[in-house]
N, C-alpha and C positions, 0 to 999 in steps of 0.2 A: 148127910154122911153114911155112907153105908158098907157094915163090915164083910169080909170075907174069908170067913175062917176056914183055915185047910186049902185056900186057895192064896195065901199072901203073893206066891213068886207067879202065880198067871195074872192077878190085879197087876201088879210092878211092870209086867212085860206089856199090859194093854194101856197103861198109862204114858210108857216112854213113846216117843215120837218116829216110831218103826213103822205103823201100819199093821200090827199083830194083835188081831183080839182075841182075846182067849177066857174073857169071862164076859155075860150078857148084861153087859153095864155100859151105858151111853150118857153122855151128859152134852148138852149145846158151847160152846165156847164162841165169845165174841171175837171180833177181828184184833184188837187189842191183846188178847190172849194167847190167841191162833197165833201171833206174831212172835211170840216167846219161842215157839216151836217150830216154826216154818220159815225162812229168810226168804221173803218175797222180792227182795232188790238183786236176787243171785241170776247173773244168767247162766247160760250153759250151751255147750257146743259139742252135740252127740250126733253127728252125721250117720248115716245110715248105710250107704251106697261105697263101701270098702272103704271105709274110713284109715286113719294110721292114728297112731296112740303118742299124743303131745304134754302128756303128765298128767299132773292134778290138778282140777282146780281148788287153788288155795281156799276158798270161801264155802264152797258145797262138799269138798273132798270127793269130788264124782271125776270121772276119768274124763278127758278132753280127746274127742273123738273127732279130726276134722281131716276131710277131703278135699284139699285146695280145688281140684278138677271143677266141683261144686260151685264154686265163686266165680263171680262174673268176669272177673281177670284175676288169673292165677298166680299173676307175678307178685315176688315179696322180697322184703329187705329185712335182714339181720342186725340189729345194731347195739355194741356193747364197746367196752374197752377193754384190752387184752387181761386173758383170765377169768373172764367171767362167763364162759362156755359159748360164744356166739357161733364157733366152729364144731365145737361138741353136738351143742344142740340145737344151734338154726342148719346145719348141714347135715351131720354126720349120723347124727339120730333118726332125720327124717329120712339121709338114702339108705338105710338099712331098712326102715319099714317099706320103702317104695320097692327093693330089691326083693323082699320076700312076701310082697302083699300084692304089688303091682305087676304090670308087663312092661313098663316104661324102662327106656333107657336113659342115663344117667353120664352127661357127660361135666367134668371139673376142671376150673382154670385154677392152678394153683400155684402160686408164685412164691411161697413159702416152704413146697415139699414137705407139708402137712398129711396128705391124705394117703401117703404111700401104702402105709400099714394098711386102712381101713380098704383101699382097694384090693390089695393083694388078698386080704384076709376075707373077701368075696370074690377072688377069683376073676379078678378086673385087668385090664389092661394101662401098663404106665408107660407112658411118653416123658422122659426124661431128657430135655435140650441141654447137653452142655458137650464139648470136646471128648470128654471121656465114655461118652453113656454109648452102649452098643443096640439101641434103640433107633432103627431109621425109619422116616416116613416120605414116602412119595409123592411129590404138590402135583406130579402128571398124573396119578392113579385116576382111573375111571372105571365104567362096570365093562371090562374088558368080553365079559361071557356073553354080554348083552350084544355089544358088537360081531364077535365070533357066530352066533347063531343067527345072525341075519333079523333081528328083533328090535334093533336100533335105528330107527327111519333120519332123514337128513334133518329133520329139527330138533330132534333129541341132540345129535350131533354136535349141531349149530349152538345149541345151549351149552353142551360143554367148550366148545370151542371159547363160548364167550366167557366164561365162570373163569376158566385158566388163562385169558388174556387180562382179567380184570385183576388173578392172582398177580401175576407176573407184572401186571402195570406197578402194583403195591410193592414189591420187591425190588424190582429196578428202582423209582420212584425212592426208596428209603437208601438204595446206595448212593446214586449221581443227587439226589437233594435238588438245589437247585437249577442243578445242569438239565434236569429232565425236562424234556419238552414235547410236543406233538410229533416230533419226527422220530423219535424213540418208540413212543404209543404204535405208530403206523409201523415200525418197524418189528415190534412184539407181537402186534395183531396178525401180521401177514406170515411172521415166523411160527405163530401157534396152529395157523389154518393151516398151515405146507405140513407141519409136523403130523397133527390129526388125519388130514387127508390121506396121506401118503400111507398111515398103518391100514385108514378104512378101505386102502385101494388094495390091501394084500390079501393073498388066500388066509382062510381061518388057520391052517396049519401054521402057516408063518408068523403070524399075528403076535407082537408081545408089548410090553406096557412100555411106551417111553417112559425116560429120567431125565432128569437136567443135563447130561453131556449131549445127549440127543438135542432139544433145545439150541444148547450149546452151540453145537455143529450146524443147525440151520441160521442162528444169527451170524456165524463166521463167512456164509455165504454170501449173505447180502452186502451193497458195496457202501458207502460213505462213512464220513466222520463218526457219525451215530451208531451207526453197527458196531464200528470198534469199539466205542464206547461202553454200548452194553457188552461185548464180548469178553472185555476188560473187567466192567464190573463182576460179571457173572464166573470168571476164572477161578473165585475161590470157591465156588460152589460146586465146582467141578473136579481140581485138583488140586485146592489149597486145605486151607484148615477149617474149613466149612462144608466138606462133602458129605456130610451125615444126609443132607438133602437130595444126593445124587447115587442112591442106593436104592432098591426095591424097598417096600415097606414089609418091615419083616415082625409087626406088632397086631394082633387078633384087630382088627377093625370093625368087627360085627360084635364085639363084646358089649355086655348090657352096662359095664361102667368101665368108664374112660378117664384118666386124668392125665393132662399136660404139667409135669414140672416144670416150672421156667424159669427157678431162682436162679440159675447158674448161666444164663444166657446173656452172654456179651452184648456189649451196648451196641457194635455193630450187627448184631445177630437179631435184635430185638424184632424191629419189623417185618423181616423176612420171614423169621418163625412164626411171628401173629398172623402173618397173611396166610401161610399154611396152614396154621391151627383153623384159622376162622373160615377157610375153605373147605377141611374137612368137616367142620361142624355144621356148616351150610349144607352139604351134600347129608350126613347123618340125617338133617333134621328131615327135609325132603322126602330123602328115603322112609323113612320111619312113616311120615303120615301117609304116604301110599299105602303101607303095609297094615297101616289101623294101629300105630304104636305111636304113644306121647314121647316126647323127649324133654326132659329138666337140664338146664343148664344151672351151674353152681358156679358164681367169681367169687373168689375170696379176694380179702384185701383189696375189695371194690376200687379204692382210692387209689391204687396205683393204676390202674386201667383206664381210671376215670383223667389221671395228667398226662395220659398219652392221648393228641387228639386224632390218633389214627384208630386206638383201640376203644376210644371214647364212643366214636362215631358207630363203632359196630355194634356196642353194647345197646347204646341208644335205639339203634334200627331193630337188635334185638328184642327190647322192651315193647315195642312196637308192633313187629310184624309177628311174632313166633307165633302169639295167641291163635293167627288164624291157621298156623301149622300141627296146632297140638304141643305148644312149646311153651314151658314153662319156666320164666327164668327167676331166680336167686342170686340177690347183691347180699355180700357179708362183709361188713365193716366195719372200724373200730369208731368214727366220732361223726355224728349227723352234719357237724356244721361245715364240715368239709364238704361233702355232696350238696349241701342247700346253697355252697357260692357259688357252683353252677346252676343257672336258671334250669338249663336242660336236664341237668340229673335232678332236679327238685323235682321236677313235673313227674319223673320216672316214680318216684315218691309217693308223689301226692294220688298217682294213677295206679297204684298197687294197693288191693285188697287184701294183702296179706302182710302184717307186720310182726316179727318179734322182738321186742326189746325187752333186754337184761339189764344188770345195774347199769345207771347212767348217772353222772356227777350232775351236781347242781346247774351248772351252768350249761350244760348239754340237756337239762330238764327243761329250763326256762326255755330254751330255742324250742323244742318240739311243744309246749305250751303255747307259744306264739305260732306254730305252724300247723299242728292239728287241731282241729274245730272239735276235734271228738273227745280231746284229753284233757282232763280238770283236776284241779288241786288234790282230788282224792287218790289219783293215781300215783302221787309223789313217792309213799309209802312204799308200793309196792317196788318201784323204781329205786330209790335213794338208799334202801337197806335191802335189798336183793342180796342174797349168797351166789354163788356160781352155778347156773343151774335154775334160776328162778328169775321173774319177770311177769311182764303182760305181753299176750298174743291179741292182734285184732285179727279177726278174720270176718270180712265185709263188714255188717254193722255190730260185732257181736265185739266185745273187748272184756277179757277175763283172764284175772292173775294165775298164775301156774308156775308149779312147782316140779321139775322135771330132775331132779338131783339122782344121780346114779352112784350105787354102791361102790366105793373104791376098789373093793376086791373081786370086784366080778372081771368077766373076760372083756365084756362090752365095755368097762371102763378102761380096760388094757389095750382096747386098738383103736377107743376114739380121742381118750386124751393128749393133747400134747404138751403137758407138762416139761418141760426137758428135764428136770430134777427128779420127778417122778419116774419118767422114762431112764434114767440115770440108775435109779437104784431100781428097777428091773432087771434091767441086764447086767447087775455085777453080782 
């Protein structure tokens, strides 16, 4: 024992496990003694290449700094029951970090119209699909300036024709359903080629973007019962209640953050609308890749899209192919059992290196324990007793319990929260 007269405070600071040496006195500690001060079992995630903040490590109290681009596969899922922060922490909080720290573009599939406040706060573009919406998107949009300037070669024009034909296949098949056949596909393919070749042959000063009514007019010139079927099926998009697709695009398609709010889509409009959304999304991904910009896709209420065959196929393709184009996909859903019930979707989770798990019910945890080889009983406490904003993050081989609760009186909370009661209180 050594006395430190008149240096008690300095001696105390030196004894504390903070790495501060203020007195010239050292002694050796054995491993068991040092373990009292040093949590050797704590894992950290503090990447250095433009990381985003994901909360505080509940074991070490250190910030979690993560960049999903540094993972081998940056795709991910966010899983939690309603009310525990899956949209708040798993999507909106990360989106804010992306917009402030990265150059990436953000696209959101929003089936509950929960992201409109966030997108407006960041000056983004909102496309709400409903009969009363004033927002329009032209499914026949293309890079008119490149064609007008003569920079677009025949191969690029043929790629546009192929993409638009595929989109119209999906739209018309969704309307005609089992009546749709190979003859309809031939007529659509022919009509798309006629439409775009006619535009390509115009003088630059006469060129204009085609709209649905132009395609409708070309279809009407075709002969046969199949052409008549197609014309009748497209009439509601031209002169009927769904003519929101028969106008020039009036939203900023080059905005860094765009949300597609699809809550109010009528059943008969669902497949045509999604076909147009997917066409826009794919074009943005490819265009961004050519510019060296990454694209992040967030699909909220993932199970809704997974229940539809057409949208499910598209999302599976995104998870498998977007990485090659600097794309990162995030699925946000309530119940893991719903996703795992589909073998193809279960593969998407197992192949995603990023997972954010918030509060989980006991039966959901049991499913996870049997599904994820990295999960142990030790994780149960972090998930079963998690408050909104708490849970586990898995990034590659690292699994960290996190706390990312945000004060309710903060501006960030006011725009990120989807609590209907709190929203009503704020507006009153």
